C-alpha positions as CSV (number, residue, x, y, z in Angstrom):
1,X,-105.7,60.7,68.7
2,X,-102.0,61.5,68.8
3,X,-101.7,57.4,68.5
4,X,-103.5,57.1,65.7
5,X,-101.5,59.6,64.1
6,X,-98.4,58.2,65.0
7,X,-99.6,54.0,63.8
8,X,-100.2,56.0,60.3
9,X,-97.1,57.5,60.2
10,X,-95.5,54.8,60.8
11,X,-97.6,52.3,58.3
12,X,-96.9,55.0,56.1
13,X,-93.4,54.8,55.9
14,X,-93.4,50.9,56.2
15,X,-95.3,51.1,52.7
16,X,-93.0,53.8,51.2
17,X,-90.1,51.6,51.5
18,X,-91.7,48.4,50.0
19,X,-93.0,50.4,47.5
20,X,-89.6,51.7,46.6
21,X,-88.6,48.1,45.9
22,X,-91.2,48.3,43.3
23,X,-89.5,50.9,41.5
24,X,-92.9,52.5,40.4
25,X,-93.1,56.0,39.4
26,X,-93.4,58.8,41.6
27,X,-97.4,59.3,40.4
28,X,-98.4,55.9,40.8
29,X,-96.5,55.2,44.4
30,X,-98.7,58.4,45.9
31,X,-101.6,56.6,44.5
32,X,-100.9,53.1,45.4
33,X,-100.0,54.7,49.1
34,X,-103.6,56.6,49.4
35,X,-105.2,53.1,48.7
36,X,-103.1,51.4,51.3
37,X,-103.9,54.0,53.8
38,X,-107.9,53.6,53.4
39,X,-107.1,49.4,53.5
40,X,-107.6,47.3,56.5
41,X,-104.3,46.9,58.8
42,X,-101.8,44.1,57.2
43,X,-101.4,40.9,59.0
44,X,-98.2,40.3,60.7
45,X,-97.9,37.3,58.2
46,X,-97.3,40.2,55.7
47,X,-93.8,41.8,55.9
48,X,-95.5,44.1,53.5
49,X,-97.4,45.2,50.3
50,X,-101.7,45.0,49.9
51,X,-104.5,43.5,50.9
52,X,-107.1,42.6,48.0
53,X,-107.3,43.7,44.6
54,X,-109.7,43.6,41.5
55,X,-110.0,40.3,40.1
56,X,-108.7,38.3,43.4
57,X,-110.3,37.1,46.2
58,X,-110.5,39.9,48.9
59,X,-108.0,39.3,51.8
60,X,-105.9,38.2,49.6
61,X,-102.0,39.2,50.2
62,X,-99.1,40.1,48.4
63,X,-96.1,42.1,48.5
64,X,-94.2,44.6,45.7
65,X,-97.2,44.8,43.6
66,X,-98.7,46.8,40.8
67,X,-102.1,47.7,39.7
68,X,-101.3,48.9,36.4
69,X,-103.7,47.4,33.6
70,X,-100.5,47.6,30.9
71,X,-97.3,49.0,31.2
72,X,-93.5,48.1,31.9
73,X,-94.5,48.0,35.6
74,X,-92.3,45.3,37.5
75,X,-92.4,43.7,41.2
76,X,-89.1,42.4,42.5
77,X,-87.3,41.9,45.6
78,X,-90.5,41.6,47.6
79,X,-90.8,39.5,51.1
80,X,-93.6,37.9,52.3
81,X,-93.2,35.6,55.7
82,X,-95.9,33.5,56.7
83,X,-96.0,32.6,60.1
84,X,-97.5,31.1,63.3
85,X,-99.0,34.4,64.2
86,X,-100.7,34.3,60.9
87,X,-104.1,33.7,62.0
88,X,-106.9,32.1,60.5
89,X,-105.7,32.5,57.1
90,X,-107.0,29.5,55.1
91,X,-108.7,31.2,52.0
92,X,-105.8,33.6,51.4
93,X,-103.1,33.6,48.6
94,X,-99.7,35.4,49.1
95,X,-97.5,36.6,46.6
96,X,-94.1,37.8,46.8
97,X,-94.2,39.9,43.8
98,X,-97.3,40.5,41.2
99,X,-97.1,42.7,38.4
100,X,-99.8,43.3,35.6
101,X,-99.2,44.0,32.2
102,X,-96.0,43.4,30.8
103,X,-93.9,43.8,33.7
104,X,-91.3,41.3,34.9
105,X,-91.3,39.5,38.8
106,X,-87.6,39.1,39.6
107,X,-86.1,38.0,43.0
108,X,-89.0,37.8,45.2
109,X,-89.7,35.6,47.8
110,X,-92.3,34.1,50.2
111,X,-91.3,31.9,53.3
112,X,-93.8,29.8,55.6
113,X,-92.9,28.7,58.8
114,X,-94.8,26.8,62.1
115,X,-96.9,24.1,61.7
116,X,-99.8,26.8,62.7
117,X,-99.0,28.6,59.6
118,X,-102.2,28.7,57.1
119,X,-102.4,29.9,53.5
120,X,-104.5,28.5,50.2
121,X,-102.2,29.2,47.6
122,X,-98.8,31.1,47.1
123,X,-96.6,32.7,44.4
124,X,-93.2,33.7,44.9
125,X,-93.6,36.2,42.0
126,X,-96.5,36.0,39.3
127,X,-97.0,38.2,36.3
128,X,-99.7,37.9,33.1
129,X,-97.5,39.1,30.4
130,X,-93.5,39.1,31.9
131,X,-90.6,37.2,33.1
132,X,-90.6,35.2,36.2
133,X,-87.2,34.4,37.2
134,X,-85.1,34.2,40.1
135,X,-88.0,34.1,42.4
136,X,-88.0,31.6,45.9
137,X,-90.4,29.7,48.0
138,X,-90.0,28.0,51.0
139,X,-92.2,25.8,53.2
140,X,-90.8,24.9,56.5
141,X,-94.1,23.9,58.1
142,X,-97.5,24.3,58.2
143,X,-100.8,23.9,55.8
144,X,-101.6,25.1,52.2
145,X,-105.1,24.5,50.6
146,X,-107.9,22.9,51.8
147,X,-110.6,25.1,50.4
148,X,-111.9,25.8,46.9
149,X,-108.7,26.0,44.0
150,X,-106.6,25.8,47.1
151,X,-103.2,24.0,47.0
152,X,-101.3,26.0,44.5
153,X,-97.4,26.5,45.2
154,X,-95.2,28.1,42.1
155,X,-92.2,30.0,43.0
156,X,-92.4,32.1,39.3
157,X,-95.3,32.1,37.7
158,X,-96.1,33.8,34.1
159,X,-99.0,33.6,31.7
160,X,-97.6,34.9,28.3
161,X,-93.6,35.1,29.2
162,X,-90.9,32.6,30.6
163,X,-90.4,31.1,34.1
164,X,-86.4,30.8,34.4
165,X,-84.2,30.1,37.4
166,X,-86.9,30.0,40.1
167,X,-86.6,28.2,43.2
168,X,-89.1,26.0,45.6
169,X,-88.1,23.8,49.0
170,X,-90.3,22.1,50.4
171,X,-89.0,20.9,53.9
172,X,-92.4,19.8,55.4
173,X,-95.7,20.7,55.9
174,X,-99.2,19.6,53.9
175,X,-100.3,20.3,50.9
176,X,-103.7,20.0,49.7
177,X,-106.2,21.0,47.9
178,X,-109.0,20.7,44.4
179,X,-105.8,21.7,42.1
180,X,-102.6,20.3,44.3
181,X,-100.2,22.0,41.9
182,X,-96.8,22.6,42.7
183,X,-94.1,23.8,40.9
184,X,-90.7,25.8,40.8
185,X,-91.4,27.2,37.3
186,X,-94.8,27.6,35.8
187,X,-95.3,29.5,31.7
188,X,-98.3,29.1,30.5
189,X,-97.1,30.3,26.5
190,X,-93.4,30.5,27.5
191,X,-90.9,28.2,28.2
192,X,-89.7,27.2,31.8
193,X,-86.0,26.6,32.1
194,X,-83.3,26.1,34.8
195,X,-86.3,25.9,37.8
196,X,-85.3,23.8,41.0
197,X,-87.5,21.9,43.1
198,X,-86.2,20.2,46.4
199,X,-88.3,18.1,48.5
200,X,-87.3,17.1,52.0
201,X,-90.6,16.4,54.0
202,X,-94.3,16.5,54.2
203,X,-96.8,15.3,52.2
204,X,-98.8,16.2,49.3
205,X,-102.1,15.2,47.8
206,X,-105.0,15.4,46.0
207,X,-108.8,15.7,46.4
208,X,-109.6,15.8,42.7
209,X,-107.5,15.1,39.3
210,X,-106.0,18.3,38.8
211,X,-102.6,17.4,40.6
212,X,-98.9,17.4,40.0
213,X,-95.4,18.1,41.3
214,X,-92.7,19.4,38.6
215,X,-89.7,21.5,39.2
216,X,-90.6,22.9,35.5
217,X,-94.2,23.5,34.0
218,X,-94.9,24.6,30.4
219,X,-98.7,24.3,29.0
220,X,-97.4,25.4,25.5
221,X,-93.8,26.1,25.7
222,X,-90.1,24.1,26.2
223,X,-89.4,22.7,29.8
224,X,-85.8,22.4,29.7
225,X,-83.1,21.9,32.6
226,X,-85.1,21.6,35.6
227,X,-84.1,19.9,38.7
228,X,-86.2,17.8,40.8
229,X,-84.3,16.6,44.1
230,X,-86.6,14.6,46.4
231,X,-84.7,13.4,50.1
232,X,-87.6,12.7,51.7
233,X,-91.7,13.3,51.9
234,X,-95.0,12.0,50.1
235,X,-95.0,13.5,46.5
236,X,-98.6,12.1,45.6
237,X,-99.8,10.5,42.2
238,X,-97.4,12.3,39.8
239,X,-94.0,13.9,39.8
240,X,-91.8,15.2,37.1
241,X,-88.4,17.3,36.4
242,X,-90.0,19.0,33.4
243,X,-93.5,18.7,31.9
244,X,-94.8,20.0,28.7
245,X,-98.8,19.6,28.5
246,X,-99.4,20.2,25.0
247,X,-98.2,22.5,21.6
248,X,-95.0,21.6,20.0
249,X,-92.9,22.6,23.2
250,X,-90.0,19.9,23.8
251,X,-89.2,18.5,27.1
252,X,-85.4,18.3,27.0
253,X,-82.3,18.0,29.8
254,X,-84.2,17.9,33.2
255,X,-83.2,15.7,35.7
256,X,-85.0,14.0,39.2
257,X,-82.4,12.7,41.7
258,X,-84.8,10.6,44.2
259,X,-83.8,9.2,47.8
260,X,-84.3,9.0,51.4
261,X,-85.8,6.0,53.2
262,X,-89.3,8.3,53.5
263,X,-89.3,9.4,50.1
264,X,-92.6,8.3,48.0
265,X,-95.1,8.9,44.8
266,X,-97.2,6.8,42.9
267,X,-95.6,8.1,39.2
268,X,-91.9,10.0,38.5
269,X,-90.8,11.3,35.2
270,X,-87.9,13.1,34.2
271,X,-89.0,14.8,31.0
272,X,-92.3,14.5,29.7
273,X,-93.8,16.4,26.6
274,X,-97.5,16.4,25.0
275,X,-96.6,17.8,22.0
276,X,-93.1,17.4,20.9
277,X,-89.7,15.3,21.5
278,X,-88.5,14.3,25.2
279,X,-84.6,14.1,25.0
280,X,-81.5,14.5,27.5
281,X,-83.5,13.5,30.6
282,X,-81.7,12.0,33.5
283,X,-82.9,10.3,37.0
284,X,-81.6,9.1,39.8
285,X,-83.1,6.9,42.1
286,X,-81.0,5.6,45.3
287,X,-83.8,4.7,47.9
288,X,-87.6,5.3,48.1
289,X,-90.5,4.1,47.1
290,X,-91.9,4.3,43.7
291,X,-95.4,2.7,43.6
292,X,-95.7,2.0,39.8
293,X,-93.7,3.8,36.9
294,X,-90.4,5.1,36.6
295,X,-89.8,7.1,33.3
296,X,-86.4,9.0,32.1
297,X,-88.3,10.7,28.9
298,X,-91.7,10.2,27.9
299,X,-93.0,12.0,24.7
300,X,-97.1,11.3,24.0
301,X,-96.5,12.4,20.0
302,X,-92.7,12.8,19.6
303,X,-89.3,10.8,20.0
304,X,-88.1,9.8,23.6
305,X,-84.0,9.7,22.6
306,X,-81.2,9.9,25.2
307,X,-82.8,9.5,27.9
308,X,-81.1,7.9,31.1
309,X,-82.1,6.2,34.2
310,X,-79.9,5.0,37.0
311,X,-81.5,3.2,39.5
312,X,-78.9,2.3,42.8
313,X,-82.0,1.4,45.4
314,X,-85.3,1.3,46.3
315,X,-88.5,-0.2,45.2
316,X,-90.6,0.5,42.1
317,X,-94.0,-1.4,42.2
318,X,-94.5,-2.3,38.2
319,X,-92.5,-0.8,35.3
320,X,-89.3,1.4,34.4
321,X,-89.0,3.3,30.9
322,X,-85.6,4.8,29.9
323,X,-87.5,6.3,27.3
324,X,-91.4,5.7,26.6
325,X,-93.7,7.1,23.8
326,X,-97.2,6.4,22.6
327,X,-97.4,7.8,19.5
328,X,-93.8,8.5,18.5
329,X,-90.6,7.0,18.5
330,X,-87.8,5.8,21.0
331,X,-84.2,5.6,20.5
332,X,-80.7,5.6,22.1
333,X,-82.4,5.6,25.4
334,X,-80.1,3.8,28.6
335,X,-80.9,2.3,31.9
336,X,-78.4,1.0,34.5
337,X,-79.4,-0.8,37.0
338,X,-77.3,-1.9,40.0
339,X,-79.7,-2.2,43.0
340,X,-83.2,-1.7,44.4
341,X,-86.3,-4.0,43.2
342,X,-88.4,-3.7,40.2
343,X,-91.5,-5.8,40.7
344,X,-92.4,-5.5,36.9
345,X,-90.1,-5.3,34.1
346,X,-87.4,-2.8,33.2
347,X,-87.2,-1.2,29.1
348,X,-84.9,0.8,27.5
349,X,-87.1,1.9,24.8
350,X,-90.8,1.2,24.9
351,X,-93.3,1.9,22.0
352,X,-96.9,1.5,22.6
353,X,-99.8,0.6,20.5
354,X,-100.2,3.8,18.5
355,X,-97.2,3.9,16.7
356,X,-95.3,1.7,14.5
357,X,-92.2,3.0,14.7
358,X,-89.0,1.3,15.7
359,X,-87.4,0.9,19.2
360,X,-83.7,1.1,18.6
361,X,-79.8,1.6,19.8
362,X,-81.3,1.6,23.3
363,X,-79.1,0.1,26.5
364,X,-79.8,-1.8,29.6
365,X,-76.9,-2.8,32.1
366,X,-78.4,-4.9,35.1
367,X,-76.0,-6.0,38.3
368,X,-75.1,-5.4,41.7
369,X,-78.3,-6.4,43.9
370,X,-80.8,-5.2,41.7
371,X,-83.9,-7.8,41.2
372,X,-86.3,-7.4,38.5
373,X,-89.1,-9.4,36.4
374,X,-88.0,-8.9,32.7
375,X,-85.5,-6.9,30.8
376,X,-86.4,-5.7,27.5
377,X,-84.1,-3.7,25.6
378,X,-86.3,-2.1,23.2
379,X,-90.2,-3.0,22.7
380,X,-92.3,-1.2,19.5
381,X,-95.9,-2.6,19.6
382,X,-96.1,-2.5,15.7
383,X,-92.6,-1.3,14.6
384,X,-89.3,-3.6,14.7
385,X,-86.8,-4.1,17.4
386,X,-83.6,-3.2,16.0
387,X,-79.7,-2.9,17.2
388,X,-80.9,-2.6,21.4
389,X,-78.7,-4.5,23.6
390,X,-78.8,-5.5,27.3
391,X,-76.3,-6.7,29.8
392,X,-76.8,-8.7,32.8
393,X,-73.5,-8.9,35.1
394,X,-75.5,-9.5,38.7
395,X,-78.5,-9.4,40.6
396,X,-81.5,-11.6,40.1
397,X,-83.7,-11.5,36.8
398,X,-86.7,-13.6,38.1
399,X,-88.3,-14.7,34.0
400,X,-86.8,-13.4,31.1
401,X,-84.4,-11.0,29.6
402,X,-84.9,-9.6,25.7
403,X,-82.5,-7.7,23.5
404,X,-85.4,-6.5,21.4
405,X,-88.8,-7.5,21.6
406,X,-91.6,-6.5,18.9
407,X,-95.5,-7.9,19.1
408,X,-96.4,-7.8,15.7
409,X,-93.3,-6.6,13.3
410,X,-89.4,-8.1,13.5
411,X,-86.8,-8.6,16.2
412,X,-83.4,-8.4,15.3
413,X,-79.8,-7.2,15.5
414,X,-80.1,-7.4,18.9
415,X,-77.4,-8.2,21.8
416,X,-78.1,-9.8,25.3
417,X,-74.7,-10.2,27.1
418,X,-74.9,-12.3,30.3
419,X,-71.3,-12.2,32.6
420,X,-73.0,-12.9,36.0
421,X,-76.1,-13.0,38.5
422,X,-79.3,-15.2,38.0
423,X,-81.9,-15.5,35.4
424,X,-84.5,-18.0,36.5
425,X,-85.8,-18.6,39.9
426,X,-87.8,-20.8,42.3
427,X,-90.4,-22.6,39.6
428,X,-90.1,-19.8,37.1
429,X,-88.0,-20.9,34.5
430,X,-85.7,-18.2,33.0
431,X,-85.7,-17.6,29.4
432,X,-82.9,-15.5,27.4
433,X,-83.9,-14.5,23.6
434,X,-81.6,-12.6,21.5
435,X,-85.1,-11.1,19.8
436,X,-88.4,-11.8,20.4
437,X,-91.4,-11.5,18.1
438,X,-95.3,-12.4,18.5
439,X,-96.2,-12.5,15.0
440,X,-93.1,-11.3,13.1
441,X,-89.6,-12.7,12.8
442,X,-86.1,-12.9,15.0
443,X,-83.9,-13.5,13.2
444,X,-79.6,-12.1,13.3
445,X,-79.4,-11.8,17.2
446,X,-76.8,-12.3,19.1
447,X,-76.5,-14.1,22.6
448,X,-73.2,-13.9,24.5
449,X,-72.0,-16.0,27.9
450,X,-69.2,-15.1,29.8
451,X,-68.0,-15.2,33.7
452,X,-69.9,-17.3,35.6
453,X,-73.8,-16.1,35.4
454,X,-76.3,-18.7,36.9
455,X,-78.1,-20.0,34.4
456,X,-79.5,-23.6,35.9
457,X,-82.7,-22.5,35.1
458,X,-82.8,-21.0,31.9
459,X,-83.5,-21.8,28.4
460,X,-81.1,-19.9,25.8
461,X,-83.1,-18.8,22.2
462,X,-81.5,-16.7,19.5
463,X,-84.8,-15.8,18.6
464,X,-88.7,-16.7,19.6
465,X,-92.5,-16.0,17.9
466,X,-95.3,-16.2,19.8
467,X,-97.1,-18.4,17.1
468,X,-93.8,-20.4,15.6
469,X,-94.5,-19.0,12.4
470,X,-91.7,-16.4,11.8
471,X,-88.2,-16.7,11.2
472,X,-86.6,-17.1,14.6
473,X,-83.2,-18.6,13.5
474,X,-81.5,-17.1,10.8
475,X,-78.1,-15.2,11.7
476,X,-78.9,-16.2,15.5
477,X,-75.6,-16.3,17.3
478,X,-74.7,-18.0,20.3
479,X,-71.1,-17.1,21.6
480,X,-69.6,-18.8,24.7
481,X,-66.5,-17.2,26.2
482,X,-66.3,-19.2,29.3
483,X,-66.9,-23.2,30.6
484,X,-68.3,-25.2,33.2
485,X,-71.9,-23.5,32.9
486,X,-75.3,-24.9,33.0
487,X,-78.4,-24.1,31.6
488,X,-81.9,-26.1,30.6
489,X,-81.6,-25.9,26.9
490,X,-80.4,-24.1,23.6
491,X,-82.5,-23.2,20.6
492,X,-83.2,-21.3,17.5
493,X,-79.2,-20.2,17.0
494,X,-78.0,-21.0,13.3
495,X,-74.4,-20.2,14.7
496,X,-72.5,-21.9,17.9
497,X,-69.4,-19.8,18.9
498,X,-66.8,-21.0,21.5
499,X,-64.0,-18.7,22.4
500,X,-62.2,-21.1,25.3
501,X,-60.6,-19.6,27.7
502,X,-57.0,-19.4,27.4
503,X,-56.4,-21.9,30.5
504,X,-59.1,-24.4,29.6
505,X,-57.9,-27.8,29.8
506,X,-58.9,-31.3,28.5
507,X,-61.5,-32.7,29.7
508,X,-63.9,-29.8,29.6
509,X,-67.1,-29.6,29.5
510,X,-68.9,-25.7,28.5
511,X,-72.2,-25.8,28.4
512,X,-74.4,-28.8,30.3
513,X,-77.6,-28.5,29.4
514,X,-80.4,-30.2,31.5
515,X,-83.8,-30.3,29.4
516,X,-85.7,-33.8,29.4
517,X,-86.5,-33.5,25.7
518,X,-82.6,-33.4,24.7
519,X,-81.2,-30.9,22.4
520,X,-81.2,-30.2,19.1
521,X,-78.7,-28.2,17.3
522,X,-79.0,-29.5,13.8
523,X,-78.1,-27.8,10.4
524,X,-76.2,-25.3,13.0
525,X,-72.9,-23.7,12.1
526,X,-70.0,-24.6,14.9
527,X,-66.8,-23.0,15.2
528,X,-64.0,-22.8,18.3
529,X,-61.4,-21.2,19.0
530,X,-59.3,-20.7,21.9
531,X,-58.4,-16.8,23.0
532,X,-54.8,-15.7,24.4
533,X,-51.4,-16.4,23.2
534,X,-50.5,-19.2,25.6
535,X,-53.5,-21.8,25.1
536,X,-52.7,-24.9,27.4
537,X,-54.6,-27.6,24.9
538,X,-52.5,-29.1,22.4
539,X,-53.8,-31.0,19.3
540,X,-55.6,-34.4,20.3
541,X,-56.8,-33.2,23.4
542,X,-60.6,-33.5,24.1
543,X,-63.2,-30.8,25.4
544,X,-67.3,-31.6,25.4
545,X,-68.6,-28.1,23.8
546,X,-72.5,-29.2,24.9
547,X,-73.6,-31.8,26.5
548,X,-76.9,-33.1,27.2
549,X,-77.3,-36.6,29.0
550,X,-81.0,-37.2,27.4
551,X,-79.5,-37.1,23.8
552,X,-78.4,-33.9,21.6
553,X,-78.8,-34.1,18.1
554,X,-76.5,-32.5,15.7
555,X,-77.4,-33.3,11.6
556,X,-75.8,-31.4,9.1
557,X,-73.6,-29.4,11.2
558,X,-70.9,-28.1,10.0
559,X,-67.4,-26.2,11.0
560,X,-66.5,-22.6,10.6
561,X,-63.2,-21.0,11.3
562,X,-63.1,-18.0,14.0
563,X,-61.5,-15.0,12.4
564,X,-60.0,-12.5,15.0
565,X,-59.4,-14.6,17.7
566,X,-56.0,-15.9,19.1
567,X,-55.3,-19.7,18.2
568,X,-56.7,-21.9,15.8
569,X,-59.7,-24.0,15.5
570,X,-59.5,-26.9,17.1
571,X,-61.2,-30.4,15.9
572,X,-63.1,-31.8,18.6
573,X,-63.7,-35.2,19.4
574,X,-67.5,-34.8,20.8
575,X,-70.1,-32.0,21.0
C-alpha cells in the first residue's frame, strides 16, 4: 500500500510539472490531474501527458494538451521522446502539444529514436483554430505508419490558423502508410510560412494515392518562404518546398536544395499552387536522382513567374521546367544548368494545352559538363512564345535548341546564343531554331554564334514551322562573331551579320557548310564589320564568309552597313 501511494505521489508531481508548462487555469488543471490519475500508467516512450482523449483513438499519446472544447487554451513546450523501450506502438499517434478551440501550439517537440521505435503518426503541435508555430519533430530512426491512415508526420498542424516556423528533420527510419504525408508546416485554411524540412536519410513510400512530402503545405491559404533541404534518402513520388492545394493562395519564395548521392524522388517542385500564382520559387540540384520531372514554380491556373532552377549535377529522368502552368501563364523564369544529365527537355517556361497565354521573357543558361536532349527558352501550346533566350556555352545538347516554341501560334523575337559546347551527337542531327511554330509563324528571331562551339552536326535556322506554311523568315538574323566554324547548313534567315574578330586575317573562312544539297541564301541581306580598333585586314583582302563545296546560291543578295561596330563594312570577294 505504501509503495502504491508513493508511486501515485511521484506520478502526481510529474504531471503537475507537465501541466504547469501548459499554462492552464488552476481549476482546469485540477480536473485534468484527476483524469490522469485514473488513466493507465504512461509508457516510458512518452515523457509526459495523457493517454487517449475523446475523438482520437484510445491509446494515443500526447503531452502539453488541453481538452477544452473552446477557449484560449494553449499547449506549449511539450516534449515527447519515442525510443526503443516504447514497446509495440504501431497504432499509437504522438503529439508534442495539442489544443482545442482557439488555442495555440508553440515550441513543442517530439523526438523518435532507435531502430525499434514505432508510431502510427507524429504531430509536433496540433491545433484546431489557433496558430502552430515553432514546433519541432526529429526522426533519427524507427518506423512510422503501417496501419490505416498511418504515415503522417507534421511538425506544426493548424486546422483554421497559420502554421509558421516549424521544423521537421528526418535522419533515418522508414515511413509508410495509406496516407503518407510528411510536412514541417501544414495549414488547412491558413497560411504555411517559414517552415523547414530537412531529410538526410531514410525512406518515405506510399501504399495509396495519398502521398506527398512538403516543407510547407496549405489547403486553401498561401505557402510562402518554406525550405526543403535534401542530402540523402528516398522521398517517394512527390516532394515540394511549398504546396497550395486549392483556393486563392499562392506558392511564393519557397526553396528546395537537393543533393547527396543517395537522394531520390520521382517529382520535385519548389513551389506549386492549385489556385493562384507560383512566383519567386527557387530550386538548386547538385546531385541525386529525380526520376521524372524537376520544376521551379508550377501553377495550375495562375501565373508561374520569376522562378529559378540551378542544376549542377545529378540525374533527371524526364523534363525540367523553371516555370510551368496548365491553364495560366508563364514568364520571366530562369534555368541555369552547368552539370548533370537531363534525359528529356529543359524549358525556361512551359504553358500546357489548356491555355492560350504567352510564354515570354524566360532564360536558359546551359554549359559546363551538362547533358540534355532539348533546350527551349519558352513554350506555349496555344499562345505565342516571345522574347525568350537560350545561351549554350558548353556541355552537350543531343538534339535541338529553340529560343521559343509555339505549337499553334507565333514564335517571335527569341534569341539563341551559342558560344561553346556541342549540339547534335552521333546519328542525331542537331537543330538550332531561333523560333519554331508547328502551325504559326516564326519570325524576327536571332541566332548568335561566338567562340568555338562544335556545330558539325547542326543545322541553323532563324525560324521553322512544322507544316511549312507560316512565315519563318521575315526579320530572322544570323550573327556570327567568330570564324573557323563548321555546320551542316543555314536557312530561313533574312539577315546575315558577320562581325569578324579583330585578329582575322586574309584567307579566313568564317563558316563551312557540309549539306550535300547545297546552301541557298538568296534574297537575304549581308553585313560585314570588323570588331576592335586595330584590325589586321586591309582593303583588298579576301575573307570567305560562307562556303559549301556542294554549291551556294546567293541570288538577289544585298549588302548592308552595320552600325555600332568598330571598323567599316568590307566588300568581300566571295561568299
